C-alpha positions in Angstrom: -12.3 -6.3 -19.5 -14.5 -7.4 -16.5 -17.9 -8.5 -17.2 -20.0 -7.6 -14.2 -23.4 -9.0 -13.7 -26.5 -7.5 -11.7 -26.0 -10.5 -9.4 -22.6 -9.5 -8.6 -23.6 -5.9 -8.0 -26.1 -7.0 -5.9 -23.8 -9.1 -3.6 -21.4 -6.1 -3.5 -24.4 -3.7 -2.3 -25.2 -6.5 0.3 -21.4 -6.3 1.4 -21.6 -2.5 1.5 -24.8 -2.6 3.7 -23.1 -5.0 6.3 -19.9 -3.7 6.4 -19.3 -0.1 5.1 -20.3 1.3 8.7 -17.7 -1.1 10.5 -15.0 0.0 8.4 -12.3 2.5 9.1 -11.2 4.9 6.2 -8.0 6.9 5.7 -8.8 10.7 6.4 -8.2 12.8 3.4 -4.8 14.6 3.0 -3.8 13.1 6.5 -0.4 13.2 5.4 -0.2 17.1 5.9 -0.6 16.3 9.9 2.0 13.6 10.0 6.0 14.1 10.6 8.7 13.4 8.4 9.3 10.0 10.7 5.7 9.1 10.4 5.7 9.2 6.4 9.1 7.2 6.3 7.9 4.6 8.7 4.8 4.0 6.3 7.0 3.9 3.5 9.0 1.5 5.5 6.3 -0.7 6.2 5.1 -0.8 2.8 8.2 -2.6 1.4 8.2 -4.7 5.0 4.8 -6.2 4.6 5.4 -7.2 0.7 4.7 -10.9 0.5 3.0 -11.1 3.9 1.5 -8.6 6.2 2.2 -10.5 9.3 5.4 -8.7 10.0 3.4 -5.5 10.7 1.9 -7.0 13.8 5.6 -7.3 15.1 6.9 -4.1 14.1 3.8 -2.2 15.3 4.3 -3.4 19.0 8.1 -2.9 19.2 9.0 0.8 19.9 12.9 -0.3 20.0 12.6 -1.3 16.5 10.6 1.8 15.6 13.4 3.9 17.0 16.3 2.0 15.6 14.8 2.7 11.9 13.2 6.0 12.7 13.9 8.8 9.9 15.9 10.8 12.7 18.2 7.8 13.7 18.8 6.9 10.1 19.6 10.4 9.3 22.3 10.7 11.7 23.8 7.4 10.6 27.0 8.3 8.9 28.4 5.0 7.7 26.2 3.9 4.9 26.9 0.1 5.7 25.4 0.8 9.2 22.4 2.2 7.8 21.9 -0.9 5.6 22.5 -3.3 8.5 19.9 -1.3 10.6 17.1 -1.8 7.8 18.1 -5.4 7.4 18.3 -6.2 11.1 14.8 -4.6 11.4 13.3 -6.6 8.7 14.8 -9.9 10.0 13.7 -9.1 13.4 9.9 -8.9 12.5 10.1 -11.7 10.0 9.7 -9.8 6.8 9.4 -12.0 4.0 12.2 -12.3 1.5 14.5 -10.5 3.9 17.9 -12.4 3.6 20.4 -12.7 6.4 23.3 -11.5 3.8 22.1 -7.8 3.7 24.1 -7.3 0.7 22.1 -9.6 -1.4 18.8 -8.7 0.3 16.3 -7.0 -2.3 14.0 -5.4 0.4 17.2 -4.1 2.1 18.4 -2.4 -1.2 15.1 -1.0 -1.9 14.6 0.6 1.6 18.3 2.1 1.6 17.5 3.4 -1.9 14.0 4.9 -0.8 15.4 6.3 2.4 18.2 8.2 0.2 15.4 9.5 -2.2 13.3 11.2 0.8 16.5 12.2 2.5 17.8 14.0 -0.7 14.5 15.9 -1.2 14.1 19.5 0.3 11.9 19.2 3.3 12.6 15.4 3.4 9.5 13.1 3.3 6.7 15.8 3.5 8.9 17.6 0.9 8.6 14.6 -1.3 4.9 14.3 -0.8 4.4 18.2 -1.6 6.3 17.6 -4.7 4.0 14.6 -5.9 0.8 16.6 -4.9 1.8 19.1 -7.5 1.4 16.6 -10.1 -1.8 16.6 -12.3 -3.8 13.5 -11.3 -3.8 10.5 -9.2 -2.2 8.4 -12.3 0.7 11.0 -12.7 1.1 10.6 -8.8 1.1 6.9 -8.6 3.8 6.8 -11.5 6.0 9.3 -9.9 6.1 7.2 -6.6 6.6 4.0 -8.5 9.3 5.3 -10.5 11.3 7.1 -7.6 10.9 4.4 -5.3 12.1 0.6 -5.4 9.8 -2.3 -4.4 6.7 -0.1 -4.2 5.0 -0.2 -7.9 1.4 -0.8 -9.0 -0.4 -2.2 -5.7 2.2 -0.8 -3.3 2.2 2.8 -4.7 -1.5 2.9 -4.5 -1.6 1.1 -0.9 0.6 3.8 0.4 -0.9 6.8 -1.1 -4.4 5.8 -0.2 -3.3 5.6 3.5 -1.8 8.8 3.4 -5.1 10.3 2.2 -3.7 11.3 -1.3 -5.7 8.9 -3.5 -9.4 8.5 -3.4 -10.5 6.5 -6.5 -7.9 3.6 -6.6 -7.9 -0.1 -5.6 -4.8 -1.9 -4.2 -5.4 -5.5 -5.5 -3.7 -7.4 -2.6 -4.7 -11.2 -2.1 -7.6 -10.8 0.2 -9.4 -8.6 -2.5 -8.6 -10.8 -5.3 -9.7 -13.8 -3.4 -13.2 -12.3 -2.8 -13.6 -11.2 -6.4 -12.8 -14.7 -7.8 -15.1 -16.1 -5.1 -17.8 -13.7 -6.4 -17.0 -15.5 -9.8 -14.8 -12.6 -11.6 -12.1 -13.5 -13.9 -8.9 -11.9 -13.4 -6.3 -11.5 -16.0 -3.3 -13.8 -15.0 -0.6 -11.6 -13.5 -2.5 -8.4 -14.2 -1.0 -6.7 -10.9 2.5 -6.7 -12.6 1.3 -5.1 -16.0 0.4 -1.4 -15.3 -1.9 -1.1 -18.3 -3.9 -4.3 -17.2 -3.9 -3.2 -13.7 -5.5 0.2 -14.5 -8.1 -1.3 -16.8 -9.4 -3.9 -14.3 -9.3 -0.9 -11.7 -11.2 1.3 -14.1 -13.9 -1.3 -14.6 -14.5 -1.8 -10.7 -14.6 1.9 -10.3 -17.2 2.4 -12.9 -19.2 -0.6 -12.9 -19.4 -1.2 -9.1 -18.1 1.6 -6.9 -20.0 4.4 -8.7 -23.4 2.4 -8.6 -22.6 1.9 -5.1 -21.9 5.3 -4.4 -18.7 4.7 -3.0 -14.9 5.7 -3.7 -12.4 3.0 -4.7 -10.5 3.5 -1.3 -13.8 2.8 0.5 -14.4 -0.2 -1.7 -10.6 -1.4 -1.1 -10.7 -1.0 2.8 -14.0 -2.5 3.1 -13.1 -5.8 1.5 -9.5 -5.6 3.2 -10.7 -5.0 6.9 -13.6 -7.4 6.6 -12.1 -10.2 4.6 -12.6 -13.3 6.6 -16.5 -12.3 7.4 -17.2 -11.7 4.0 -15.6 -14.8 2.6 -17.8 -16.7 4.9 -20.9 -15.1 3.9 -20.4 -15.1 0.0 -22.4 -18.1 -1.6 
């Protein structure tokens, strides 16, 4: 699907030489050292930042909100409407995009309520859910399981979450930053491919085999390198 020239590959090689050493990568299998609350909060923020990552900064510096939405706190919330309200109020407090004031009509609230219930109903909670996911054969099956189990976390989001948890190595989460860099380098990306699982996988496969493999890096390393150094890379691309 993607035609990658030698010139484009060399530009990626220069990017790697300049920014690989400055990039922070997720530690492999780091989810094993996380608590149920840690995993839930990462799941929560994955939905929260959909559309814009600006809300993450507000959430990360607010311990009160983190406590309100904590796995333990929500687990003790008996009334289901109260649970929905806590989720919705937190989303709106951090300015999460698409979070509606009327929580009964808010798709993000509905999705996070559903996702929390999935984790709560799993033996062992969030860690039990991931342990079950790990038993599946291969990254593709794991991503499909996550996307099928959760709401609002699909092609890009499933990869992003599992990459951060140290479960995936050869995947790319095509957010706006990475697409902008690719397009500025002359890549022609299929319109709307992020929403099409088959097209997404094909574009991802081309970059993994035609760019990442020659450069000797994983998909996660490629993804995080571009994402974390986005502004500098965009300024330097000619």
